[in-house]
C-alpha atoms as an extended CHARMM CRD file, in Angstrom:
* protein
*
       258  EXT
         1         1  UNK       CA              6.1440000000     -174.9590000000     -150.4040000000  PROA      1               0.0000000000
         2         2  UNK       CA              5.5590000000     -174.5900000000     -154.1460000000  PROA      2               0.0000000000
         3         3  UNK       CA              2.3590000000     -173.8500000000     -156.0170000000  PROA      3               0.0000000000
         4         4  UNK       CA              1.2270000000     -175.8800000000     -158.9960000000  PROA      4               0.0000000000
         5         5  UNK       CA             -1.4660000000     -175.4240000000     -161.6080000000  PROA      5               0.0000000000
         6         6  UNK       CA             -4.4350000000     -177.8010000000     -161.5370000000  PROA      6               0.0000000000
         7         7  UNK       CA             -6.1330000000     -178.3700000000     -164.8840000000  PROA      7               0.0000000000
         8         8  UNK       CA             -9.3780000000     -180.1450000000     -163.9540000000  PROA      8               0.0000000000
         9         9  UNK       CA            -11.5320000000     -177.2740000000     -165.2340000000  PROA      9               0.0000000000
        10        10  UNK       CA             -9.7800000000     -176.2210000000     -168.4280000000  PROA      10              0.0000000000
        11        11  UNK       CA            -11.7720000000     -178.6700000000     -170.5390000000  PROA      11              0.0000000000
        12        12  UNK       CA            -14.7660000000     -179.4550000000     -168.3330000000  PROA      12              0.0000000000
        13        13  UNK       CA            -18.2020000000     -179.8490000000     -169.8940000000  PROA      13              0.0000000000
        14        14  UNK       CA            -19.7200000000     -176.4310000000     -170.5740000000  PROA      14              0.0000000000
        15        15  UNK       CA            -16.5630000000     -174.5620000000     -169.4690000000  PROA      15              0.0000000000
        16        16  UNK       CA            -14.1110000000     -175.4370000000     -172.2010000000  PROA      16              0.0000000000
        17        17  UNK       CA            -11.1470000000     -173.0710000000     -172.4720000000  PROA      17              0.0000000000
        18        18  UNK       CA             -9.7410000000     -172.4990000000     -175.9380000000  PROA      18              0.0000000000
        19        19  UNK       CA             -6.2550000000     -173.7180000000     -176.7730000000  PROA      19              0.0000000000
        20        20  UNK       CA             -5.1280000000     -170.1010000000     -177.0130000000  PROA      20              0.0000000000
        21        21  UNK       CA             -6.3910000000     -169.4680000000     -173.4670000000  PROA      21              0.0000000000
        22        22  UNK       CA             -4.6410000000     -172.6000000000     -172.1750000000  PROA      22              0.0000000000
        23        23  UNK       CA             -1.4460000000     -171.5070000000     -173.9290000000  PROA      23              0.0000000000
        24        24  UNK       CA             -1.5770000000     -168.1040000000     -172.2210000000  PROA      24              0.0000000000
        25        25  UNK       CA             -2.3250000000     -169.6570000000     -168.8350000000  PROA      25              0.0000000000
        26        26  UNK       CA              0.5110000000     -172.1690000000     -169.0060000000  PROA      26              0.0000000000
        27        27  UNK       CA              3.0160000000     -169.7010000000     -170.4430000000  PROA      27              0.0000000000
        28        28  UNK       CA              2.1080000000     -167.1910000000     -167.7360000000  PROA      28              0.0000000000
        29        29  UNK       CA              2.4030000000     -169.8270000000     -165.0260000000  PROA      29              0.0000000000
        30        30  UNK       CA              5.8530000000     -170.8680000000     -166.2160000000  PROA      30              0.0000000000
        31        31  UNK       CA              6.9410000000     -167.2260000000     -166.4120000000  PROA      31              0.0000000000
        32        32  UNK       CA              5.9510000000     -166.9440000000     -162.7470000000  PROA      32              0.0000000000
        33        33  UNK       CA              8.2050000000     -169.8850000000     -161.9160000000  PROA      33              0.0000000000
        34        34  UNK       CA              5.5090000000     -172.5490000000     -161.5930000000  PROA      34              0.0000000000
        35        35  UNK       CA              6.9180000000     -176.0230000000     -162.2690000000  PROA      35              0.0000000000
        36        36  UNK       CA              4.0860000000     -178.3810000000     -161.2840000000  PROA      36              0.0000000000
        37        37  UNK       CA              1.1690000000     -179.0310000000     -163.6300000000  PROA      37              0.0000000000
        38        38  UNK       CA             -1.4720000000     -181.4850000000     -162.4740000000  PROA      38              0.0000000000
        39        39  UNK       CA             -3.8820000000     -183.2330000000     -164.8310000000  PROA      39              0.0000000000
        40        40  UNK       CA             -5.5570000000     -186.6110000000     -165.4190000000  PROA      40              0.0000000000
        41        41  UNK       CA             -6.5280000000     -188.7580000000     -168.3710000000  PROA      41              0.0000000000
        42        42  UNK       CA            -10.2240000000     -188.3110000000     -167.5150000000  PROA      42              0.0000000000
        43        43  UNK       CA            -10.1660000000     -184.4910000000     -167.3100000000  PROA      43              0.0000000000
        44        44  UNK       CA            -12.1270000000     -183.4420000000     -170.3480000000  PROA      44              0.0000000000
        45        45  UNK       CA            -12.0130000000     -187.1020000000     -171.4570000000  PROA      45              0.0000000000
        46        46  UNK       CA             -8.4020000000     -186.7430000000     -172.5860000000  PROA      46              0.0000000000
        47        47  UNK       CA             -8.7860000000     -183.1730000000     -173.7940000000  PROA      47              0.0000000000
        48        48  UNK       CA             -7.0410000000     -181.5890000000     -170.7880000000  PROA      48              0.0000000000
        49        49  UNK       CA             -3.9210000000     -183.7020000000     -171.3470000000  PROA      49              0.0000000000
        50        50  UNK       CA             -3.9000000000     -182.7390000000     -175.0370000000  PROA      50              0.0000000000
        51        51  UNK       CA             -4.3130000000     -179.0310000000     -174.3130000000  PROA      51              0.0000000000
        52        52  UNK       CA             -1.6870000000     -179.0600000000     -171.5560000000  PROA      52              0.0000000000
        53        53  UNK       CA              0.7940000000     -180.9750000000     -173.6850000000  PROA      53              0.0000000000
        54        54  UNK       CA              0.4850000000     -178.4740000000     -176.5430000000  PROA      54              0.0000000000
        55        55  UNK       CA              0.7500000000     -175.5050000000     -174.1880000000  PROA      55              0.0000000000
        56        56  UNK       CA              3.8400000000     -176.8600000000     -172.4450000000  PROA      56              0.0000000000
        57        57  UNK       CA              5.6360000000     -177.4390000000     -175.7410000000  PROA      57              0.0000000000
        58        58  UNK       CA              4.7800000000     -173.9270000000     -176.9110000000  PROA      58              0.0000000000
        59        59  UNK       CA              5.9870000000     -172.3790000000     -173.6530000000  PROA      59              0.0000000000
        60        60  UNK       CA              9.3640000000     -174.1500000000     -173.6720000000  PROA      60              0.0000000000
        61        61  UNK       CA             12.3780000000     -171.9530000000     -174.1900000000  PROA      61              0.0000000000
        62        62  UNK       CA             15.6770000000     -170.7050000000     -172.7570000000  PROA      62              0.0000000000
        63        63  UNK       CA             15.4780000000     -169.9590000000     -169.0620000000  PROA      63              0.0000000000
        64        64  UNK       CA             12.1630000000     -171.7910000000     -168.5900000000  PROA      64              0.0000000000
        65        65  UNK       CA             12.3060000000     -174.3830000000     -165.8180000000  PROA      65              0.0000000000
        66        66  UNK       CA             11.3790000000     -177.9140000000     -166.9240000000  PROA      66              0.0000000000
        67        67  UNK       CA              7.7350000000     -178.6730000000     -166.2020000000  PROA      67              0.0000000000
        68        68  UNK       CA              6.8670000000     -181.3660000000     -163.6790000000  PROA      68              0.0000000000
        69        69  UNK       CA              3.6900000000     -182.9570000000     -165.0010000000  PROA      69              0.0000000000
        70        70  UNK       CA              1.5860000000     -185.1040000000     -162.6850000000  PROA      70              0.0000000000
        71        71  UNK       CA             -1.1330000000     -187.1060000000     -164.4080000000  PROA      71              0.0000000000
        72        72  UNK       CA             -3.4880000000     -189.7850000000     -163.1920000000  PROA      72              0.0000000000
        73        73  UNK       CA             -5.6650000000     -192.6980000000     -164.2790000000  PROA      73              0.0000000000
        74        74  UNK       CA             -8.5810000000     -194.6070000000     -162.8030000000  PROA      74              0.0000000000
        75        75  UNK       CA            -11.8440000000     -192.9380000000     -163.7860000000  PROA      75              0.0000000000
        76        76  UNK       CA            -13.8230000000     -194.3680000000     -166.6950000000  PROA      76              0.0000000000
        77        77  UNK       CA            -14.2270000000     -192.1930000000     -169.7670000000  PROA      77              0.0000000000
        78        78  UNK       CA            -14.2660000000     -192.4930000000     -173.5410000000  PROA      78              0.0000000000
        79        79  UNK       CA            -11.8620000000     -190.8630000000     -175.9740000000  PROA      79              0.0000000000
        80        80  UNK       CA            -13.2820000000     -191.0600000000     -179.4800000000  PROA      80              0.0000000000
        81        81  UNK       CA            -11.0380000000     -190.0860000000     -182.4040000000  PROA      81              0.0000000000
        82        82  UNK       CA            -11.1470000000     -186.9150000000     -184.4640000000  PROA      82              0.0000000000
        83        83  UNK       CA            -14.5150000000     -185.1900000000     -184.9610000000  PROA      83              0.0000000000
        84        84  UNK       CA            -16.2610000000     -187.6940000000     -182.6720000000  PROA      84              0.0000000000
        85        85  UNK       CA            -14.4630000000     -186.2110000000     -179.6690000000  PROA      85              0.0000000000
        86        86  UNK       CA            -17.3880000000     -183.8340000000     -179.1990000000  PROA      86              0.0000000000
        87        87  UNK       CA            -19.2220000000     -186.8810000000     -177.8160000000  PROA      87              0.0000000000
        88        88  UNK       CA            -16.5510000000     -187.7170000000     -175.2220000000  PROA      88              0.0000000000
        89        89  UNK       CA            -17.8700000000     -185.6840000000     -172.3280000000  PROA      89              0.0000000000
        90        90  UNK       CA            -21.5590000000     -186.6500000000     -172.7410000000  PROA      90              0.0000000000
        91        91  UNK       CA            -20.5680000000     -190.3190000000     -172.8880000000  PROA      91              0.0000000000
        92        92  UNK       CA            -18.4120000000     -189.8860000000     -169.7740000000  PROA      92              0.0000000000
        93        93  UNK       CA            -21.4210000000     -188.4650000000     -167.9210000000  PROA      93              0.0000000000
        94        94  UNK       CA            -23.5130000000     -191.4350000000     -169.0510000000  PROA      94              0.0000000000
        95        95  UNK       CA            -20.9220000000     -193.8490000000     -167.6830000000  PROA      95              0.0000000000
        96        96  UNK       CA            -20.8930000000     -192.0260000000     -164.3660000000  PROA      96              0.0000000000
        97        97  UNK       CA            -24.6970000000     -191.9840000000     -164.2130000000  PROA      97              0.0000000000
        98        98  UNK       CA            -24.7000000000     -195.7450000000     -164.7940000000  PROA      98              0.0000000000
        99        99  UNK       CA            -22.3210000000     -196.2130000000     -161.8640000000  PROA      99              0.0000000000
       100       100  UNK       CA            -19.3510000000     -197.1700000000     -164.0350000000  PROA      100             0.0000000000
       101       101  UNK       CA            -17.0650000000     -194.6850000000     -162.2900000000  PROA      101             0.0000000000
       102       102  UNK       CA            -13.7950000000     -196.5080000000     -161.6420000000  PROA      102             0.0000000000
       103       103  UNK       CA            -11.6390000000     -198.9910000000     -163.4910000000  PROA      103             0.0000000000
       104       104  UNK       CA             -8.2960000000     -200.2790000000     -162.2060000000  PROA      104             0.0000000000
       105       105  UNK       CA             -7.2620000000     -203.3350000000     -164.2480000000  PROA      105             0.0000000000
       106       106  UNK       CA             -3.5340000000     -203.9970000000     -163.6640000000  PROA      106             0.0000000000
       107       107  UNK       CA             -3.1140000000     -205.4090000000     -167.1720000000  PROA      107             0.0000000000
       108       108  UNK       CA             -4.4480000000     -202.1900000000     -168.7080000000  PROA      108             0.0000000000
       109       109  UNK       CA             -2.2910000000     -199.6620000000     -166.8930000000  PROA      109             0.0000000000
       110       110  UNK       CA              0.5910000000     -199.7610000000     -169.3750000000  PROA      110             0.0000000000
       111       111  UNK       CA             -1.7950000000     -198.9170000000     -172.2460000000  PROA      111             0.0000000000
       112       112  UNK       CA             -3.2510000000     -196.0430000000     -170.2680000000  PROA      112             0.0000000000
       113       113  UNK       CA              0.1750000000     -194.6230000000     -169.5040000000  PROA      113             0.0000000000
       114       114  UNK       CA              1.0670000000     -194.8250000000     -173.1930000000  PROA      114             0.0000000000
       115       115  UNK       CA             -2.0910000000     -192.9950000000     -174.2010000000  PROA      115             0.0000000000
       116       116  UNK       CA             -1.5030000000     -190.2590000000     -171.6370000000  PROA      116             0.0000000000
       117       117  UNK       CA              2.0380000000     -189.7380000000     -172.8960000000  PROA      117             0.0000000000
       118       118  UNK       CA              0.7690000000     -189.5190000000     -176.4750000000  PROA      118             0.0000000000
       119       119  UNK       CA             -1.8520000000     -186.9370000000     -175.5400000000  PROA      119             0.0000000000
       120       120  UNK       CA              0.7180000000     -184.9270000000     -173.5760000000  PROA      120             0.0000000000
       121       121  UNK       CA              3.1910000000     -185.1850000000     -176.4880000000  PROA      121             0.0000000000
       122       122  UNK       CA              6.0150000000     -186.4250000000     -174.3290000000  PROA      122             0.0000000000
       123       123  UNK       CA              7.8370000000     -189.6450000000     -173.5850000000  PROA      123             0.0000000000
       124       124  UNK       CA              8.0190000000     -189.0320000000     -169.8420000000  PROA      124             0.0000000000
       125       125  UNK       CA              6.1020000000     -187.2870000000     -167.0670000000  PROA      125             0.0000000000
       126       126  UNK       CA              7.1800000000     -186.4160000000     -163.5570000000  PROA      126             0.0000000000
       127       127  UNK       CA              4.7540000000     -188.6990000000     -161.7230000000  PROA      127             0.0000000000
       128       128  UNK       CA              1.9480000000     -190.9770000000     -162.8480000000  PROA      128             0.0000000000
       129       129  UNK       CA             -0.7390000000     -191.6210000000     -160.2020000000  PROA      129             0.0000000000
       130       130  UNK       CA             -3.6270000000     -193.9140000000     -159.5030000000  PROA      130             0.0000000000
       131       131  UNK       CA             -6.6190000000     -191.5630000000     -159.4430000000  PROA      131             0.0000000000
       132       132  UNK       CA             -8.8030000000     -191.8990000000     -156.3390000000  PROA      132             0.0000000000
       133       133  UNK       CA             -8.8760000000     -195.7060000000     -156.2450000000  PROA      133             0.0000000000
       134       134  UNK       CA            -11.7680000000     -197.2010000000     -154.2600000000  PROA      134             0.0000000000
       135       135  UNK       CA            -11.0890000000     -198.8000000000     -150.9180000000  PROA      135             0.0000000000
       136       136  UNK       CA            -10.9660000000     -202.2770000000     -152.4690000000  PROA      136             0.0000000000
       137       137  UNK       CA             -8.0890000000     -201.1840000000     -154.7120000000  PROA      137             0.0000000000
       138       138  UNK       CA             -6.1460000000     -199.6750000000     -151.8070000000  PROA      138             0.0000000000
       139       139  UNK       CA             -6.1900000000     -202.8400000000     -149.7370000000  PROA      139             0.0000000000
       140       140  UNK       CA             -3.4570000000     -205.4610000000     -150.1260000000  PROA      140             0.0000000000
       141       141  UNK       CA             -2.7030000000     -207.3540000000     -152.2630000000  PROA      141             0.0000000000
       142       142  UNK       CA             -4.6030000000     -205.2770000000     -154.8500000000  PROA      142             0.0000000000
       143       143  UNK       CA             -2.6320000000     -202.0600000000     -154.2300000000  PROA      143             0.0000000000
       144       144  UNK       CA              0.7300000000     -203.8380000000     -154.5100000000  PROA      144             0.0000000000
       145       145  UNK       CA             -0.3060000000     -205.3180000000     -157.8570000000  PROA      145             0.0000000000
       146       146  UNK       CA             -1.4890000000     -201.9500000000     -159.1780000000  PROA      146             0.0000000000
       147       147  UNK       CA              1.6120000000     -200.0740000000     -158.0750000000  PROA      147             0.0000000000
       148       148  UNK       CA              3.8880000000     -202.7530000000     -159.5190000000  PROA      148             0.0000000000
       149       149  UNK       CA              2.0550000000     -202.5130000000     -162.8440000000  PROA      149             0.0000000000
       150       150  UNK       CA              2.2970000000     -198.7260000000     -162.7850000000  PROA      150             0.0000000000
       151       151  UNK       CA              6.0340000000     -198.7830000000     -162.0980000000  PROA      151             0.0000000000
       152       152  UNK       CA              6.6240000000     -201.4670000000     -164.7430000000  PROA      152             0.0000000000
       153       153  UNK       CA              4.7980000000     -199.3610000000     -167.3370000000  PROA      153             0.0000000000
       154       154  UNK       CA              7.5730000000     -196.7570000000     -167.2260000000  PROA      154             0.0000000000
       155       155  UNK       CA              7.0910000000     -193.3490000000     -168.7720000000  PROA      155             0.0000000000
       156       156  UNK       CA              7.3530000000     -191.5430000000     -165.4470000000  PROA      156             0.0000000000
       157       157  UNK       CA             10.1050000000     -190.5290000000     -163.0540000000  PROA      157             0.0000000000
       158       158  UNK       CA              7.9240000000     -191.6810000000     -160.1660000000  PROA      158             0.0000000000
       159       159  UNK       CA              4.5630000000     -193.1880000000     -159.2760000000  PROA      159             0.0000000000
       160       160  UNK       CA              1.9410000000     -192.0340000000     -156.8370000000  PROA      160             0.0000000000
       161       161  UNK       CA             -1.5940000000     -192.1980000000     -155.5190000000  PROA      161             0.0000000000
       162       162  UNK       CA             -4.2090000000     -189.4600000000     -155.4520000000  PROA      162             0.0000000000
       163       163  UNK       CA             -6.7430000000     -190.2240000000     -152.7360000000  PROA      163             0.0000000000
       164       164  UNK       CA             -9.3200000000     -188.5740000000     -150.5230000000  PROA      164             0.0000000000
       165       165  UNK       CA             -9.7020000000     -191.5550000000     -148.2110000000  PROA      165             0.0000000000
       166       166  UNK       CA             -9.4060000000     -190.5080000000     -144.5870000000  PROA      166             0.0000000000
       167       167  UNK       CA             -8.6860000000     -194.1130000000     -143.5550000000  PROA      167             0.0000000000
       168       168  UNK       CA             -4.9690000000     -193.4880000000     -143.5360000000  PROA      168             0.0000000000
       169       169  UNK       CA             -4.1510000000     -196.9410000000     -142.2190000000  PROA      169             0.0000000000
       170       170  UNK       CA             -4.6970000000     -198.0590000000     -145.8250000000  PROA      170             0.0000000000
       171       171  UNK       CA             -2.2730000000     -195.4240000000     -147.0900000000  PROA      171             0.0000000000
       172       172  UNK       CA              0.2740000000     -196.3690000000     -144.4320000000  PROA      172             0.0000000000
       173       173  UNK       CA              0.6270000000     -199.7780000000     -146.0240000000  PROA      173             0.0000000000
       174       174  UNK       CA              2.0490000000     -198.5500000000     -149.3130000000  PROA      174             0.0000000000
       175       175  UNK       CA              3.9850000000     -195.3790000000     -148.4190000000  PROA      175             0.0000000000
       176       176  UNK       CA              7.3000000000     -197.1530000000     -148.9870000000  PROA      176             0.0000000000
       177       177  UNK       CA              6.2330000000     -198.0420000000     -152.5410000000  PROA      177             0.0000000000
       178       178  UNK       CA              5.2860000000     -194.6020000000     -153.8670000000  PROA      178             0.0000000000
       179       179  UNK       CA              7.0210000000     -191.3190000000     -154.6410000000  PROA      179             0.0000000000
       180       180  UNK       CA              4.0810000000     -188.9170000000     -154.3900000000  PROA      180             0.0000000000
       181       181  UNK       CA              0.7870000000     -188.6720000000     -152.5330000000  PROA      181             0.0000000000
       182       182  UNK       CA             -1.9380000000     -186.2260000000     -153.5440000000  PROA      182             0.0000000000
       183       183  UNK       CA             -4.6430000000     -185.4420000000     -150.9630000000  PROA      183             0.0000000000
       184       184  UNK       CA             -7.3110000000     -182.7890000000     -150.2480000000  PROA      184             0.0000000000
       185       185  UNK       CA             -6.3210000000     -179.7920000000     -148.1380000000  PROA      185             0.0000000000
       186       186  UNK       CA             -8.9320000000     -180.7120000000     -145.5180000000  PROA      186             0.0000000000
       187       187  UNK       CA             -7.2560000000     -184.0740000000     -144.9430000000  PROA      187             0.0000000000
       188       188  UNK       CA             -3.7860000000     -182.5230000000     -144.8070000000  PROA      188             0.0000000000
       189       189  UNK       CA             -4.8890000000     -180.0670000000     -142.1290000000  PROA      189             0.0000000000
       190       190  UNK       CA             -6.5890000000     -182.7800000000     -140.1070000000  PROA      190             0.0000000000
       191       191  UNK       CA             -3.7080000000     -185.2670000000     -140.2410000000  PROA      191             0.0000000000
       192       192  UNK       CA             -0.6260000000     -183.1700000000     -140.8580000000  PROA      192             0.0000000000
       193       193  UNK       CA              1.5730000000     -185.3170000000     -138.6360000000  PROA      193             0.0000000000
       194       194  UNK       CA              0.8620000000     -188.3470000000     -140.8240000000  PROA      194             0.0000000000
       195       195  UNK       CA              1.9450000000     -186.5730000000     -143.9920000000  PROA      195             0.0000000000
       196       196  UNK       CA              4.9580000000     -185.0130000000     -142.2760000000  PROA      196             0.0000000000
       197       197  UNK       CA              6.0640000000     -188.5180000000     -141.3320000000  PROA      197             0.0000000000
       198       198  UNK       CA              5.4090000000     -189.7930000000     -144.8580000000  PROA      198             0.0000000000
       199       199  UNK       CA              7.7640000000     -187.1480000000     -146.2080000000  PROA      199             0.0000000000
       200       200  UNK       CA             10.4050000000     -187.5630000000     -143.5110000000  PROA      200             0.0000000000
       201       201  UNK       CA             10.5250000000     -191.3480000000     -143.2440000000  PROA      201             0.0000000000
       202       202  UNK       CA              9.6280000000     -192.4210000000     -146.7700000000  PROA      202             0.0000000000
       203       203  UNK       CA             10.6140000000     -189.4390000000     -148.9040000000  PROA      203             0.0000000000
       204       204  UNK       CA              7.0510000000     -189.1230000000     -150.2180000000  PROA      204             0.0000000000
       205       205  UNK       CA              6.3080000000     -185.8060000000     -151.9150000000  PROA      205             0.0000000000
       206       206  UNK       CA              2.9340000000     -184.6050000000     -150.6210000000  PROA      206             0.0000000000
       207       207  UNK       CA              0.7360000000     -182.5840000000     -152.9800000000  PROA      207             0.0000000000
       208       208  UNK       CA             -2.4360000000     -180.8730000000     -151.7550000000  PROA      208             0.0000000000
       209       209  UNK       CA             -5.5160000000     -180.0610000000     -153.8240000000  PROA      209             0.0000000000
       210       210  UNK       CA             -9.0120000000     -178.6010000000     -153.2000000000  PROA      210             0.0000000000
       211       211  UNK       CA             -7.6260000000     -175.6080000000     -151.2960000000  PROA      211             0.0000000000
       212       212  UNK       CA            -10.9010000000     -173.6860000000     -151.6170000000  PROA      212             0.0000000000
       213       213  UNK       CA            -12.4660000000     -176.0260000000     -149.0500000000  PROA      213             0.0000000000
       214       214  UNK       CA            -10.3560000000     -174.8200000000     -146.1300000000  PROA      214             0.0000000000
       215       215  UNK       CA            -10.9200000000     -171.0630000000     -146.3450000000  PROA      215             0.0000000000
       216       216  UNK       CA            -13.1580000000     -168.3940000000     -147.8120000000  PROA      216             0.0000000000
       217       217  UNK       CA            -10.8030000000     -168.0080000000     -150.7760000000  PROA      217             0.0000000000
       218       218  UNK       CA             -7.9170000000     -169.8780000000     -152.3640000000  PROA      218             0.0000000000
       219       219  UNK       CA             -5.3380000000     -167.2310000000     -151.3120000000  PROA      219             0.0000000000
       220       220  UNK       CA             -6.5230000000     -167.5180000000     -147.6940000000  PROA      220             0.0000000000
       221       221  UNK       CA             -6.2320000000     -171.2950000000     -147.9060000000  PROA      221             0.0000000000
       222       222  UNK       CA             -2.7350000000     -171.0010000000     -149.3370000000  PROA      222             0.0000000000
       223       223  UNK       CA             -1.7060000000     -168.7150000000     -146.4600000000  PROA      223             0.0000000000
       224       224  UNK       CA             -3.0810000000     -171.2230000000     -143.9530000000  PROA      224             0.0000000000
       225       225  UNK       CA             -1.0590000000     -174.0570000000     -145.4890000000  PROA      225             0.0000000000
       226       226  UNK       CA              2.1100000000     -171.9790000000     -145.9110000000  PROA      226             0.0000000000
       227       227  UNK       CA              1.9860000000     -171.0140000000     -142.2470000000  PROA      227             0.0000000000
       228       228  UNK       CA              2.0040000000     -174.5900000000     -140.9730000000  PROA      228             0.0000000000
       229       229  UNK       CA              5.0510000000     -175.9510000000     -139.1670000000  PROA      229             0.0000000000
       230       230  UNK       CA              5.3370000000     -178.5430000000     -141.9530000000  PROA      230             0.0000000000
       231       231  UNK       CA              3.5820000000     -177.2930000000     -145.0860000000  PROA      231             0.0000000000
       232       232  UNK       CA              3.0430000000     -179.6650000000     -148.0040000000  PROA      232             0.0000000000
       233       233  UNK       CA              5.6180000000     -179.8130000000     -150.7860000000  PROA      233             0.0000000000
       234       234  UNK       CA              3.1360000000     -178.5610000000     -153.3920000000  PROA      234             0.0000000000
       235       235  UNK       CA             -0.2610000000     -176.8700000000     -153.2800000000  PROA      235             0.0000000000
       236       236  UNK       CA             -2.3550000000     -177.0270000000     -156.4510000000  PROA      236             0.0000000000
       237       237  UNK       CA             -4.3740000000     -174.0460000000     -157.6250000000  PROA      237             0.0000000000
       238       238  UNK       CA             -7.0790000000     -175.1770000000     -160.0090000000  PROA      238             0.0000000000
       239       239  UNK       CA             -7.9470000000     -172.2580000000     -162.2480000000  PROA      239             0.0000000000
       240       240  UNK       CA             -8.3230000000     -171.0960000000     -165.8310000000  PROA      240             0.0000000000
       241       241  UNK       CA             -7.3000000000     -167.5240000000     -165.0120000000  PROA      241             0.0000000000
       242       242  UNK       CA             -3.6990000000     -166.4420000000     -164.5690000000  PROA      242             0.0000000000
       243       243  UNK       CA             -4.6110000000     -163.6720000000     -162.1250000000  PROA      243             0.0000000000
       244       244  UNK       CA             -5.9530000000     -166.2780000000     -159.7020000000  PROA      244             0.0000000000
       245       245  UNK       CA             -2.6170000000     -168.0460000000     -159.7670000000  PROA      245             0.0000000000
       246       246  UNK       CA             -0.7840000000     -164.7460000000     -159.2740000000  PROA      246             0.0000000000
       247       247  UNK       CA             -2.9320000000     -163.9690000000     -156.2180000000  PROA      247             0.0000000000
       248       248  UNK       CA             -2.2090000000     -167.3970000000     -154.7600000000  PROA      248             0.0000000000
       249       249  UNK       CA              1.5330000000     -166.9900000000     -155.3370000000  PROA      249             0.0000000000
       250       250  UNK       CA              1.5430000000     -163.6560000000     -153.5130000000  PROA      250             0.0000000000
       251       251  UNK       CA             -0.3890000000     -165.2600000000     -150.6630000000  PROA      251             0.0000000000
       252       252  UNK       CA              2.0680000000     -168.1530000000     -150.4820000000  PROA      252             0.0000000000
       253       253  UNK       CA              5.0010000000     -165.7660000000     -150.1900000000  PROA      253             0.0000000000
       254       254  UNK       CA              3.3110000000     -163.7260000000     -147.4660000000  PROA      254             0.0000000000
       255       255  UNK       CA              2.3080000000     -166.8710000000     -145.5600000000  PROA      255             0.0000000000
       256       256  UNK       CA              5.7970000000     -168.3520000000     -145.7530000000  PROA      256             0.0000000000
       257       257  UNK       CA              7.3100000000     -165.1240000000     -144.4540000000  PROA      257             0.0000000000
       258       258  UNK       CA              5.3200000000     -165.2390000000     -141.2150000000  PROA      258             0.0000000000
C-alpha cells in the first residue's frame, strides 16, 4: 500500500496556500518517496492544478521518482483568465448554490482534458477520472459513452472513475473499462471483497480517500487500512502540512508490519 498526497485543500476558498508552501509540500512529499498526487480541475477552480503543476516541475531532479498525477473532471466551475481569477471561487459557490453542480457532456471531455494538462504544465498524466458522476451518468449506456470519450481524449496513461456511490452494481458494469477506481475509505472498509475482486480480476488500481472518516485521526485510519488482508493500492492523505504526511507514512509502515 502506498500513500499519496491529496490536494483538495491547497487552494480552497479562505484557505489558500501560497505557491511557496505548495512547493515545499510537494518537494517534501517526493523526498519521502511519495509518487501519487491527486487533484481535480475544480479544486480551487483550476488553481490547485496550476499550483501542483508548478511544484512538480520545480521538484523534479536526479533520483526523484516520476510523479503519478491523478486528476478529475465533472464538477462545474469557472476559470477566468489573469487578474479575474480572484472571482473563480465565489462564482463556483454561486453555481453550486444554484444547483448547477455536475456537468458530464461527452463532447466536452477532450477540451477539459486539454485544459487540465495545460494547467498542470504537462502533456500526460497518470490517470484522468470522471469526478463523482451522478447515478444517471454511471448507468449504461451513458457511462460507456463517457469512458470512451475520456479514453479517446488521450493525455493520460489510464482512465478512471472517482465515486462515492455505494450502489456497487453500477460500478460492476464498467470495471473492465477502467484502470483506476477512487472511493471513500468508509466504502472500502464496508465492501473490501468487491474492491479486492476488482483488482484481482480486472487489474483495477483502487485508490482510497477521506481516511479521516474511519478513525479518530488520519494515522489511525491509515493503520486500519494497512492492516487489512487486502489493503488498497493507494491511500490519499489530504493535507497542506508535510508533517501530517510524515505521520501518516510512519503509521502506514507500522500497520503494514503487523
